[in-house]
N, C-alpha and C positions, 0 to 999 in steps of 0.2 A: 308980309312975312307971316307965315303960319308956323308958329312954334308951339309944340305941345310939351307940357310939363308932366313928367312922370310922377304922379302923386302916390303911387303904390309903394315907392321906395321909402317915403316919409313915414308910412304907417306899418312898415314891415317889422320893425323892432319895437318892443314895448319899453317905455321909459319909466316904468314904475319901480318901486323899491324891490330889493332882492327878497324873494320869499323865505329864504332860510333865516334871514335876520328877523323877519317878522314872526316866524314860527318860534324862534328862540325867545323872543320877547314875550310871546304868549305863554310858553312853557314856564319861563322864569316867574312871571306874575302869578300864574295859576298854582304852581307848586309852592311858592312863597305863601300865598293865601291859604293853602291847605295845611302846610306844615307849621306855620308860625304859631297858631294857638296852642298846638301840642307841645312845642318846644318852650315857649315863654311861660306857659302855665304848668309845665312838667306833668302834663296830662291830667291835672287836677280839674281843669275847666271842662273836660269832656263829660257830657251828661248822657245818661241812657234815655233815649227817646221813648222807651216803653216803660220807664220807671215813673215814680210819682213826681208831681210838680214840686212838692215840698223839698225833695232832695235836689232837684235840678236847678230851681230858681236861685238859691244862694250862690251856687258856683257860677252861674251865668251873670249874675249881678256883680259878683266880685271881679270878673274879668271882662267887663263890658267894653272898655276901651280897646282891648286886644281883639275882641270879636268884631268891633266896628272897623278896625283897620283891616282885618282879614276879609270882611265882606266887601270893603272898598277895593282891595286887591283882586278879589274874585270878579267884581264888576269891571274893573279896569282890564282884566285879561280878555274880556269880550271884544274890546276895541281892536287889538292886534289880530284877533281871530277874524273879525269882520273885514279888516283890510286884507288879510291873507286870502280870504275867500274871494274877495273882489278881484284881486290881482291874478289869482289862479283862474278865475272864471273868464277873465279877459284873454288870458294866454291860450285858452283851449281853442 
């Protein structure tokens, strides 16, 4: 008995996560990381990068925990972006 199995049907559909959900997770994490320091510090923690260190350092040290959480969210936003890129790269 010569039976051939059609393997092309098994790979015709991608079984990965829905790209819209991943993109939404990335946008939420990214925007939260950007907006959170300004909201929680009432824009007091923003420093002028062209100003003097003597003015910037006290504000940055005062809100160090908020800045750490913000950077963690910014870094965490890269993970859904990488997954989104991999999923869309496979679908092309």
